[in-house]
C-alpha positions as CSV (number, residue, x, y, z in Angstrom):
1,M,-5.3,-16.8,5.0
2,A,-2.1,-18.7,5.1
3,K,0.6,-17.1,2.6
4,H,2.1,-19.1,0.5
5,A,5.5,-20.2,0.8
6,D,6.3,-21.0,-3.3
7,Y,4.9,-19.3,-6.1
8,S,5.9,-21.6,-8.9
9,C,2.7,-23.4,-8.5
10,N,0.8,-22.2,-11.9
11,A,0.6,-19.1,-14.0
12,G,-1.6,-16.9,-11.7
13,C,0.9,-17.4,-8.7
14,D,3.0,-14.5,-9.8
15,V,-0.3,-12.2,-9.7
16,E,-0.8,-13.5,-6.2
17,L,2.6,-13.0,-5.0
18,T,2.1,-9.1,-6.2
19,L,-1.4,-8.9,-4.5
20,Q,0.3,-10.2,-1.1
21,I,2.7,-7.8,-1.4
22,I,0.8,-4.6,-2.2
23,G,-2.5,-5.8,-1.3
24,G,-4.7,-4.8,2.0
25,K,-6.5,-1.9,3.0
26,W,-3.7,0.4,3.6
27,K,-0.8,-0.6,1.5
28,G,-2.0,1.0,-2.0
29,V,-2.7,4.1,-0.2
30,I,0.8,4.2,1.4
31,I,2.4,3.4,-1.9
32,T,0.4,6.1,-3.8
33,L,1.2,8.6,-1.4
34,L,4.9,7.5,-1.4
35,L,4.8,8.0,-5.2
36,V,4.5,11.6,-4.7
37,R,6.7,12.4,-2.1
38,P,8.4,11.0,1.2
39,Y,6.4,11.1,4.2
40,R,7.0,11.0,7.9
41,F,5.0,8.7,10.1
42,N,2.9,11.2,11.5
43,E,2.1,12.9,8.4
44,L,1.1,9.6,7.0
45,Q,-1.1,9.0,9.8
46,K,-2.8,12.6,9.1
47,V,-3.6,12.0,5.5
48,M,-5.0,8.5,6.5
49,P,-7.5,9.2,9.3
50,G,-9.0,5.8,9.2
51,V,-5.8,3.8,10.1
52,T,-4.7,2.9,13.5
53,Q,-1.0,3.6,14.7
54,R,-0.9,-0.1,15.1
55,I,-1.8,-1.1,11.6
56,L,0.0,1.8,10.0
57,S,3.1,0.5,11.5
58,K,2.4,-3.1,10.5
59,Q,1.6,-2.2,6.9
60,L,5.0,-0.1,6.5
61,R,7.0,-2.8,8.2
62,D,5.7,-4.9,5.8
63,L,6.4,-2.9,3.1
64,E,9.8,-2.5,4.1
65,E,10.5,-6.0,4.7
66,A,9.3,-6.6,0.9
67,G,11.8,-4.2,-0.2
68,I,9.3,-1.6,-1.4
69,I,9.8,1.4,0.8
70,E,12.7,2.4,2.8
71,R,12.8,3.8,6.6
72,V,15.2,6.7,7.1
73,V,16.2,8.2,10.6
74,V,16.1,12.0,9.6
75,S,17.0,13.6,13.3
76,E,17.8,12.0,16.3
77,K,16.4,14.3,19.1
78,P,13.3,14.4,18.5
79,I,13.6,11.2,16.5
80,A,11.9,11.7,13.2
81,V,11.6,8.9,10.8
82,Q,10.9,9.2,6.9
83,Y,9.5,6.6,4.6
84,S,10.2,6.7,0.8
85,L,9.9,4.3,-2.0
86,T,12.6,2.1,-3.0
87,E,13.8,1.8,-6.5
88,L,12.1,-1.4,-6.7
89,G,8.7,0.5,-4.8
90,R,8.9,3.0,-7.8
91,T,8.5,0.3,-10.5
92,L,5.0,0.0,-9.0
93,S,3.9,3.5,-10.4
94,P,2.5,2.3,-13.5
95,I,0.8,-0.9,-11.8
96,I,-0.8,1.6,-9.3
97,R,-1.8,4.2,-12.0
98,E,-3.6,1.3,-13.9
99,L,-5.3,0.1,-10.5
100,K,-6.6,3.7,-10.0
101,A,-7.9,3.9,-13.6
102,W,-9.8,0.6,-13.3
103,G,-11.0,1.5,-10.1
104,L,-12.7,4.7,-11.2
105,T,-14.2,2.7,-14.4
106,Y,-15.7,0.1,-11.7
107,R,-16.9,2.7,-9.7
108,A,-19.0,4.1,-12.8
109,H,-20.1,0.8,-13.4
110,A,-20.5,-1.3,-10.1
111,P,-23.8,-2.3,-9.0
112,L,-25.1,0.1,-6.5
113,S,-25.7,-2.3,-4.0
114,L,-22.1,-3.2,-3.8
115,L,-21.0,0.5,-3.7
116,E,-23.7,1.2,-1.2
117,I,-22.1,-1.7,1.2
118,E,-18.4,-0.6,1.0
119,S,-19.5,3.1,1.8
120,A,-21.2,1.7,4.9
121,A,-18.2,-0.3,6.0
């Protein structure tokens, strides 16, 4: 799916922009974890066992480029990098809480066939 270059097209475009920035299989998980505390790369990999190193790196880079997270080198030898939310990233807290609440509600009311498909993936 091609990304938009201009989000002034209609009333829904700001929603689409938000979903483009925080959407994806792992970005929501990363943001949710970083709302609690900063994490090092290896720590994130351990708590997200289904993500590959390449995908985690890409998702972190995307969030950093969007100004949602920051990457800080905490030690040089051996090199250790820590990720945390920026001030802008912290503003996602109520949105993430609402998405989680909606997900719980949806899970309780979703057609069983849809949940079976998702759990098989």
